[in-house]
C-alpha positions in Angstrom: 8.5 -67.6 -60.5 9.1 -67.0 -56.9 6.9 -64.2 -55.5 7.9 -64.6 -51.9 10.4 -62.1 -50.6 13.6 -63.6 -49.6 13.8 -62.1 -46.1 10.9 -60.9 -44.2 11.1 -57.5 -42.2 8.9 -56.9 -39.2 7.1 -53.6 -39.3 8.0 -51.2 -36.5 6.8 -47.8 -35.4 9.3 -45.2 -34.4 8.0 -43.9 -31.0 10.9 -41.6 -30.2 9.6 -38.8 -32.5 6.1 -39.1 -31.1 7.3 -38.9 -27.5 9.3 -35.7 -28.4 6.2 -34.1 -29.9 4.1 -35.0 -26.8 6.7 -33.6 -24.5 6.8 -30.3 -26.4 3.0 -30.1 -26.3 3.0 -30.8 -22.6 5.5 -28.1 -21.9 3.6 -25.6 -24.1 0.3 -26.2 -22.3 2.0 -26.0 -18.9 3.5 -22.6 -19.7 0.5 -21.1 -21.4 -2.2 -22.2 -18.9 -3.5 -19.7 -16.4 -4.9 -20.9 -13.1 -7.9 -19.4 -11.4 -7.7 -19.0 -7.7 -11.3 -19.6 -6.9 -10.6 -20.7 -3.3 -9.6 -17.2 -2.1 -11.9 -15.5 0.3 -12.2 -11.7 -0.1 -11.9 -10.0 3.3 -12.4 -6.3 3.8 -10.0 -5.5 6.7 -10.8 -2.6 9.1 -8.8 0.6 8.7 -6.0 1.7 11.0 -3.2 4.2 10.9 -0.2 5.6 12.8 1.8 3.3 15.1 2.0 4.5 18.8 5.1 5.7 20.5 6.0 4.2 23.9 5.8 6.3 27.0 5.3 6.0 30.8 3.3 3.3 32.7 0.4 3.4 35.1 -2.7 1.4 36.0 -4.4 0.5 32.7 -7.4 2.5 31.4 -10.2 0.2 30.5 -12.1 0.7 27.2 -15.2 -1.4 27.1 -16.9 -2.0 23.7 -20.4 -3.2 23.9 -22.2 -5.5 21.5 -23.8 -2.5 19.8 -20.4 -0.8 19.3 -20.8 1.8 22.1 -17.7 2.7 24.1 -17.2 3.1 27.9 -14.0 4.4 29.4 -13.3 3.2 33.0 -17.0 2.2 33.2 -18.3 5.6 32.2 -20.6 5.5 29.2 -19.8 7.9 26.4 -22.5 10.0 24.8 -21.9 8.5 21.3 -19.6 6.0 19.6 -17.6 8.4 17.5 -13.8 8.2 17.6 -13.6 11.9 18.6 -15.7 11.3 21.7 -13.5 8.3 22.6 -10.4 10.4 22.0 -11.7 13.2 24.3 -12.6 10.7 27.1 -9.2 9.0 26.9 -7.4 12.4 27.1 -9.5 13.4 30.1 -8.9 10.1 31.9 -5.2 9.7 31.2 -4.0 13.2 31.3 -0.4 13.4 30.2 0.5 9.9 31.3 0.2 7.3 28.4 0.2 4.1 30.4 -1.3 0.7 29.4 -4.9 0.4 28.1 -7.1 -2.7 28.3 -9.8 -3.2 25.8 -12.8 -5.3 26.9 -14.9 -6.0 23.9 -18.1 -8.0 23.7 -17.7 -11.2 21.6 -20.6 -10.0 19.4 -19.3 -6.5 18.7 -18.0 -5.6 15.2 -14.3 -5.9 14.5 -14.3 -2.4 13.2 -15.4 -1.0 16.6 -12.5 -2.7 18.3 -10.0 -1.6 15.7 -11.3 2.0 16.0 -10.7 1.9 19.7 -7.2 0.6 19.1 -6.5 3.2 16.5 -7.7 6.1 18.7 -5.5 4.9 21.5 -2.5 4.4 19.2 -2.9 8.0 17.8 -2.9 9.4 21.3 0.4 7.6 22.0 -0.7 4.6 24.1 1.9 2.0 23.4 0.8 -0.8 25.7 -2.4 -2.4 24.7 -4.1 -5.4 26.4 -7.1 -7.3 25.1 -9.3 -8.8 27.9 -10.5 -12.4 27.4 -12.1 -15.1 29.5 -10.7 -18.5 30.1 -13.2 -21.2 28.9 -13.5 -24.1 31.4 -13.2 -27.5 29.9 -15.6 -29.0 32.4 -19.3 -29.2 31.4 
């Protein structure tokens, strides 16, 4: 009695169907996954409105914004820092001519105070706006 098989077969595992299943699972997880964007920084931007219309030119008016957020127009201190007071001072200084304006803002002032000055000037029709800066020397 011969109990040995006549030809011996090597066992093999069919990997093609397992690869197909893994690829389907990979695609499913890629499509169904939601990504959190935790790296975003929420910034509340200052408010502004209307864009100015271009008009005549003249020596620039100078709006100075102090570190406390107070305004000065051509080196004249205003009684308060409201946009209405700034608007009245600009109308008084400029008259009918809407030439260039230079804003000199302290580095420690709030961004909103600078944008408010820009917004008031824009609503009055000042189209040319300059921001004054200082050049930092590279020598110690």
